[in-house]
C-alpha positions, 0 to 999 in steps of 0.5 A: 283864952278872952274873959268876954267869951261868957261860959254855959253849962249848956253850950254847943259851942266852944271858946275856941270856936267862939274866939273863932269866929269872933276874930273873923268878924273883927280881924276880917271886917266881915258882917256879923250875918255873912260869918254866922251864916258861915259857921251855920250860927245863929247872927244873935248869937254871933253878934252878942259875942262880937259886944262883949269882946268889943266891949270888953276891949274898948280902946285898945289900939292893935300894937303895929309890927316892925314891916307896918311901922317901916310902912307908916315911916315911908307912908308918912315921906311921900305923903311929905313929898307930896305936899312940896309938891303940890307946893311948888306947882301951886306956886309955878300955876301963879307965876305962869299966870301971873306972867301971861297976863 
């Protein structure tokens, strides 16, 4: 578990519950308000958990998996092809515009 979870003798939420709630906000791009409501947690409490987590993990980037890396390479290849096609079409338009004057 992360050290970002502040422990308290009187806390009614386990570290696992806190981490799952924070992950719901961060990993699934849900709002703090939405997650707090669905888990019956005070919005400010969840907000402080998220803030503590982000402060502890600031500057870290998630690891990119093999399938994501392959997808990025495919998108980069497609992007290069589209740029070349766009350049070609631009030159073609200029050529035909010049020819029909």
